[in-house]
Legacy VTK file of the C-alpha trace (Angstrom):
# vtk DataFile Version 3.0
C-alpha trace
ASCII
DATASET POLYDATA
POINTS 81 float
90.734 3.321 226.598
89.430 6.152 228.754
86.720 5.380 231.201
84.422 8.286 230.643
81.612 9.959 232.834
79.277 12.454 232.195
80.220 15.754 234.223
76.918 15.431 235.847
77.600 12.076 237.149
79.788 11.660 240.514
83.302 9.754 239.707
84.536 7.143 241.916
87.838 6.554 242.633
90.484 6.083 240.029
91.602 2.750 239.346
95.147 1.603 238.863
96.957 3.373 236.353
94.378 6.159 235.846
94.340 9.966 236.231
91.395 12.249 236.435
91.057 14.708 233.707
88.905 17.874 233.910
89.041 19.992 230.728
86.907 22.642 229.238
87.218 23.622 225.608
87.771 27.378 226.612
87.371 29.623 229.481
83.848 31.054 228.349
82.484 27.687 227.688
80.159 26.424 230.363
80.652 22.324 228.922
83.187 20.781 231.104
84.545 17.062 230.624
85.271 15.398 233.745
86.671 11.674 233.498
89.311 9.388 234.426
91.794 8.294 231.890
94.304 5.560 231.450
97.698 6.947 231.935
100.633 6.448 229.526
99.900 8.678 226.739
101.110 12.172 225.650
98.625 15.219 226.481
97.931 15.703 222.928
96.506 12.428 222.539
94.138 12.981 225.216
92.954 16.359 223.769
92.543 14.847 220.399
90.484 12.201 221.865
88.068 14.794 223.203
87.694 15.834 219.513
89.332 19.103 219.789
91.751 20.544 217.560
94.195 22.651 219.306
95.552 24.383 216.310
92.169 25.937 216.183
91.352 26.765 219.644
93.045 28.306 222.438
93.016 25.313 224.932
95.002 25.437 228.099
96.399 22.277 229.942
97.532 22.033 233.432
98.831 19.106 235.400
98.718 19.388 239.262
98.165 23.222 238.878
101.187 23.474 236.438
100.718 24.920 232.820
101.868 22.427 230.249
103.003 24.402 227.180
101.396 23.627 223.686
104.671 22.968 222.298
105.231 20.030 224.982
101.801 18.435 224.463
103.096 15.704 222.450
105.820 14.814 224.977
104.488 15.227 228.425
102.723 12.309 229.892
100.372 12.453 232.966
101.168 9.975 235.419
98.619 7.734 237.354
97.182 8.696 240.629
LINES 1 82
81 0 1 2 3 4 5 6 7 8 9 10 11 12 13 14 15 16 17 18 19 20 21 22 23 24 25 26 27 28 29 30 31 32 33 34 35 36 37 38 39 40 41 42 43 44 45 46 47 48 49 50 51 52 53 54 55 56 57 58 59 60 61 62 63 64 65 66 67 68 69 70 71 72 73 74 75 76 77 78 79 80
């Protein structure tokens, strides 16, 4: 299960086995999600956990600054750290 924090809260350091995910449903959307997630699942799992439906939006995912193509969301697994 993910450790969630409202984007208005300051996040402390990640615990072992977690990574920080910052997500925004679209470039023009002002609401942002900033949370720590437990590593070990595919990008698509995290996107769906947010309640987003990738097939109905133009979301983008990057890991360490590298774009993850949507076709790879079900196989790319973010690492902790």
